[in-house]
C-alpha positions as CSV (number, residue, x, y, z in Angstrom):
1,M,-8.6,-23.4,15.1
2,Q,-6.2,-26.3,15.3
3,H,-9.1,-28.7,14.9
4,H,-10.2,-27.4,11.5
5,K,-6.7,-27.2,10.2
6,A,-6.2,-30.8,11.0
7,V,-9.6,-31.7,9.5
8,L,-8.8,-29.8,6.3
9,A,-5.5,-31.5,5.8
10,A,-6.9,-35.0,6.6
11,L,-9.9,-34.5,4.2
12,A,-7.6,-33.3,1.4
13,C,-5.3,-36.3,1.5
14,A,-8.0,-38.9,2.4
15,A,-10.2,-37.7,-0.5
16,L,-7.4,-37.7,-3.0
17,G,-5.3,-40.6,-1.9
18,G,-2.4,-39.8,-4.2
19,C,-1.7,-36.2,-3.0
20,T,2.0,-37.0,-2.5
21,Q,2.6,-38.2,-6.1
22,D,5.1,-36.1,-8.0
23,S,2.9,-35.7,-11.0
24,N,0.1,-33.9,-9.1
25,V,-0.3,-30.4,-7.5
26,L,-2.4,-29.8,-4.4
27,F,-3.2,-26.2,-3.5
28,V,-5.5,-25.3,-0.6
29,T,-6.6,-22.1,1.2
30,D,-9.0,-21.6,4.1
31,T,-10.0,-18.2,5.4
32,S,-12.2,-17.0,8.3
33,L,-12.9,-13.4,9.3
34,G,-15.3,-12.3,12.0
35,I,-16.2,-8.8,13.2
36,N,-18.4,-8.0,16.2
37,V,-19.2,-4.5,17.3
38,D,-21.5,-3.4,20.1
39,S,-22.2,-0.1,21.8
40,K,-23.6,-1.4,25.0
41,P,-21.0,-1.7,26.4
42,P,-18.7,-0.2,23.7
43,S,-16.6,-3.0,22.3
44,V,-15.0,-4.2,19.0
45,S,-13.8,-7.7,18.3
46,V,-12.0,-8.8,15.2
47,A,-10.8,-12.4,14.4
48,Y,-8.9,-13.6,11.4
49,D,-7.7,-17.1,10.5
50,R,-5.9,-18.1,7.3
51,I,-4.4,-21.4,6.0
52,E,-2.4,-21.8,2.8
53,G,-1.1,-25.2,1.8
54,Y,0.8,-26.3,-1.3
55,I,2.2,-29.8,-2.4
56,A,3.9,-30.1,-5.8
57,P,6.9,-31.5,-7.5
58,R,10.1,-29.5,-7.5
59,Y,12.2,-29.8,-10.7
60,D,15.9,-30.2,-10.9
61,N,16.3,-26.5,-12.1
62,G,14.5,-25.3,-8.9
63,A,11.2,-24.6,-10.7
64,L,7.8,-25.1,-9.1
65,P,4.4,-25.1,-10.7
66,P,3.1,-21.5,-10.3
67,V,0.3,-20.7,-7.9
68,V,-0.8,-17.5,-6.2
69,A,-3.3,-16.6,-3.5
70,S,-4.1,-13.1,-2.2
71,I,-6.5,-11.7,0.3
72,Q,-7.1,-8.0,1.2
73,T,-9.4,-6.6,3.8
74,G,-10.3,-3.0,4.0
75,G,-12.9,-0.4,5.1
76,N,-13.7,-0.1,8.8
77,V,-15.5,-2.2,11.4
78,F,-19.0,-1.0,10.1
79,N,-18.1,-1.2,6.4
80,P,-15.6,-4.1,5.9
81,S,-14.6,-5.2,2.4
82,I,-12.8,-8.4,1.3
83,R,-11.1,-9.2,-2.0
84,Q,-9.6,-12.6,-2.5
85,V,-7.9,-14.2,-5.5
86,Y,-6.7,-17.8,-6.1
87,A,-5.0,-18.9,-9.3
88,T,-2.9,-21.7,-10.7
89,G,-0.7,-22.3,-13.8
90,A,-0.6,-19.6,-16.5
91,A,-3.5,-17.7,-14.8
92,A,-1.3,-17.3,-11.7
93,V,1.5,-15.8,-13.8
94,I,-0.9,-13.5,-15.7
95,V,-2.8,-12.2,-12.8
96,T,0.4,-11.0,-11.1
97,G,1.0,-8.8,-14.1
98,T,3.9,-10.7,-15.7
99,P,4.5,-9.3,-19.2
100,N,4.0,-11.6,-22.2
101,A,3.0,-14.5,-20.0
102,P,2.1,-17.6,-22.1
103,N,-1.5,-18.9,-22.0
104,S,-2.6,-22.4,-21.2
105,P,-2.8,-25.0,-23.9
106,A,-5.8,-24.3,-26.1
107,N,-6.5,-27.8,-27.5
108,L,-7.9,-30.7,-25.4
109,V,-5.8,-33.5,-26.7
110,G,-3.9,-36.6,-25.4
111,G,-4.6,-38.8,-22.4
112,R,-7.1,-37.7,-19.8
113,R,-6.8,-37.6,-16.0
114,L,-9.3,-36.4,-13.4
115,A,-8.7,-32.9,-11.9
116,F,-10.7,-31.0,-9.2
117,F,-11.1,-27.3,-8.5
118,G,-13.7,-25.9,-6.2
119,T,-14.6,-23.1,-3.7
120,S,-17.0,-22.7,-0.8
121,T,-18.0,-19.3,0.5
122,S,-20.2,-18.2,3.4
123,V,-21.0,-14.5,4.2
124,G,-23.2,-13.1,6.9
125,L,-24.2,-9.6,8.0
126,K,-26.3,-8.4,10.9
127,V,-26.7,-4.7,11.8
128,G,-28.7,-3.3,14.7
129,F,-29.7,0.4,14.8
130,D,-30.4,2.8,17.6
131,A,-34.0,3.8,16.6
132,P,-34.0,7.5,17.6
133,A,-30.6,8.3,16.0
134,S,-30.8,5.8,13.1
135,V,-27.2,5.0,13.4
136,P,-25.6,1.5,13.7
137,D,-25.8,0.3,17.3
138,S,-24.4,-3.2,16.8
139,F,-22.7,-5.0,13.9
140,L,-21.9,-8.6,13.3
141,F,-20.1,-9.8,10.1
142,G,-18.8,-13.3,9.3
143,Y,-16.9,-14.5,6.3
144,R,-15.7,-18.0,5.5
145,R,-14.0,-19.1,2.3
146,K,-12.3,-22.4,1.2
147,E,-10.5,-22.9,-2.1
148,F,-9.1,-26.2,-3.2
149,S,-7.5,-27.6,-6.3
150,F,-6.0,-31.0,-7.2
151,I,-4.6,-30.8,-10.8
152,P,-2.3,-33.4,-12.4
153,L,0.5,-32.0,-14.5
154,G,0.4,-32.4,-18.3
155,T,3.0,-32.4,-21.0
156,V,3.4,-30.2,-24.1
157,T,5.9,-29.8,-26.8
158,D,6.8,-26.4,-28.2
159,A,9.9,-24.6,-29.5
160,A,11.6,-25.2,-26.2
161,G,11.0,-28.9,-26.5
162,P,8.8,-31.2,-24.4
163,H,8.0,-29.9,-20.9
164,D,5.4,-30.2,-18.1
165,T,2.5,-27.8,-18.0
166,Y,0.2,-26.9,-15.1
167,A,-3.4,-26.1,-16.0
168,S,-5.0,-22.7,-15.2
169,A,-7.7,-22.3,-12.6
170,L,-8.8,-19.0,-11.1
171,A,-11.3,-18.0,-8.4
172,S,-12.1,-14.4,-7.3
173,V,-14.4,-13.0,-4.7
174,D,-15.2,-9.4,-3.9
175,S,-17.5,-8.6,-0.9
176,N,-18.5,-5.2,0.4
177,T,-20.9,-4.1,3.1
178,S,-22.8,-0.8,3.7
179,T,-24.4,0.4,6.9
180,S,-25.0,4.0,5.9
181,G,-28.3,5.4,7.3
182,G,-31.4,5.6,5.0
183,G,-35.2,5.6,5.3
184,V,-37.1,6.1,8.6
185,T,-35.3,3.5,10.5
186,G,-31.9,3.8,8.9
187,L,-32.2,0.3,7.4
188,G,-32.4,1.6,3.8
189,G,-28.6,2.0,3.6
190,V,-27.8,-1.5,4.9
191,G,-26.6,-3.9,2.2
192,L,-24.1,-6.6,1.2
193,T,-22.7,-6.8,-2.3
194,H,-20.9,-9.9,-3.4
195,S,-19.4,-10.9,-6.7
196,Q,-17.7,-14.2,-7.4
197,F,-16.0,-15.9,-10.3
198,I,-14.6,-19.3,-11.0
199,A,-12.8,-20.4,-14.2
200,T,-10.4,-22.9,-15.7
201,G,-8.2,-23.3,-18.7
202,L,-8.2,-20.4,-21.2
203,A,-11.2,-18.9,-19.5
204,A,-9.1,-18.5,-16.4
205,D,-6.3,-16.9,-18.4
206,T,-8.7,-14.4,-19.8
207,L,-10.3,-13.6,-16.5
208,A,-6.8,-13.1,-15.0
209,T,-6.3,-10.1,-17.3
210,N,-9.4,-8.4,-15.9
211,S,-8.4,-5.2,-14.1
212,R,-11.0,-5.9,-11.4
213,V,-9.5,-9.2,-10.6
214,R,-5.9,-7.9,-10.7
215,S,-6.9,-5.0,-8.4
216,A,-7.3,-7.6,-5.6
217,F,-3.5,-7.7,-5.3
218,G,-3.3,-3.9,-4.9
219,Q,-0.2,-1.9,-4.1
220,L,1.0,-4.0,-1.2
221,A,1.1,-7.1,-3.4
222,E,2.9,-5.2,-6.2
223,A,5.4,-4.0,-3.6
224,S,6.0,-7.5,-2.3
225,L,6.5,-8.8,-5.9
226,A,8.9,-5.9,-6.8
227,P,12.0,-7.4,-5.1
228,S,11.7,-10.8,-6.9
229,V,11.1,-9.0,-10.2
230,T,14.2,-6.9,-9.6
231,V,16.3,-9.9,-8.8
232,F,15.2,-11.6,-12.0
233,Q,15.9,-8.6,-14.1
234,G,19.3,-8.3,-12.5
235,A,20.0,-11.9,-13.2
236,L,19.2,-11.5,-16.9
237,Q,21.4,-8.5,-17.1
238,K,24.3,-10.3,-15.4
239,I,24.1,-13.3,-17.7
240,S,24.0,-10.9,-20.7
241,D,27.1,-9.1,-19.5
242,L,29.1,-12.3,-18.9
243,L,28.4,-14.1,-22.1
244,P,29.9,-12.9,-25.4
245,A,27.6,-12.0,-28.3
246,D,29.9,-13.5,-31.0
247,P,28.4,-16.9,-31.9
248,T,31.8,-18.7,-31.9
249,A,32.9,-17.2,-28.6
250,F,29.4,-17.8,-27.1
251,K,29.5,-21.5,-27.9
252,A,33.0,-21.8,-26.4
253,A,32.0,-20.1,-23.2
254,L,28.6,-21.6,-22.7
255,P,29.5,-25.1,-21.4
256,G,31.7,-23.8,-18.6
257,F,29.0,-21.2,-17.8
258,V,26.3,-23.8,-17.5
259,S,28.4,-26.3,-15.6
260,K,28.8,-24.0,-12.7
261,A,25.0,-24.2,-12.1
262,Y,24.5,-27.7,-13.4
263,P,27.7,-29.7,-12.8
264,D,26.0,-33.0,-13.9
265,P,26.2,-33.0,-17.8
266,T,23.3,-35.5,-17.9
267,N,21.0,-33.0,-16.2
268,V,18.1,-32.2,-18.5
269,M,18.4,-28.5,-18.0
270,A,22.1,-28.6,-18.5
271,Q,21.6,-30.3,-21.9
272,K,18.9,-27.9,-22.8
273,L,21.1,-24.8,-22.1
274,D,24.1,-26.3,-23.8
275,S,22.1,-26.7,-27.0
276,F,21.7,-23.0,-27.6
277,T,23.8,-21.7,-30.5
278,S,23.3,-17.9,-30.0
279,K,23.2,-15.6,-27.0
280,D,19.9,-14.0,-28.3
281,D,18.1,-17.4,-28.3
282,L,19.4,-18.2,-24.8
283,M,18.3,-14.9,-23.4
284,A,14.9,-15.2,-25.0
285,Y,14.5,-18.6,-23.4
286,L,15.7,-17.5,-19.9
287,K,13.1,-14.7,-19.9
288,G,10.5,-17.4,-19.3
289,E,12.7,-19.3,-16.8
290,P,13.3,-17.0,-13.8
291,D,14.5,-19.7,-11.5
292,T,17.1,-21.0,-14.0
293,A,18.3,-17.4,-14.8
294,E,18.8,-16.6,-11.1
295,L,20.6,-19.9,-10.5
296,L,23.0,-19.3,-13.5
297,A,23.6,-15.7,-12.4
298,S,24.3,-16.7,-8.8
299,R,26.8,-19.4,-9.7
300,N,28.7,-17.3,-12.2
301,S,30.3,-14.2,-10.7
């Protein structure tokens, strides 16, 4: 286990060379799952190994390029199922169900830099049957999956001004097995179904809205996301309560409000926040900046 972790990290950095540059984002997952069942003697063995790695720049306002990876296993030892999703950029935000999440840039313009996104999957199934009873007598299932992306950051200019953007990439895999009896020997019900997707850019954003892909996160993922969503909503409400709606009073209160979170007036985010002339415009902007909103709320009590 330690060997393949070291090999994966070494290969990633050796192949890319510049993986520590602050204009690139490296995101890697490596998953192994094995199930071995035997009736003579009765025994069940299950092994699971998972690596997740992420190297990216952290911005002055605390923001990080968005990524998400999820894996769910289900069923039982004779009928295991695996669902796995890997996403970056806007696709990572969309697939988690964030309302009104922006899409990736649609036009291929500006300078070009090399990006890489790839997956590798191996799935194996072997079932033995007790001939008289036509029931599974032994079962061996193996699953191995690697997902890897190395994507340089880009720059776009919109209503909020120039800012970095992180390209979308999305990979999804859904594997299910069946060992139900069928036919004379019971082999007719044995099967392995496997669906797999890989997409980038706007195609990844579109795929991220697919209910089948989103279902890979399930109720447990939704529950794990709920606290962070609640904190964000609470931060927005707190900021709204503390800042006056009157434009003149708002402009007078804003510099002191911002300086508690960003004491350096030359900070890019401080200058951006100070430029707003109305509470409505500020709140609309902060709805897309959860890290900034939470920082402002925590520093102003």
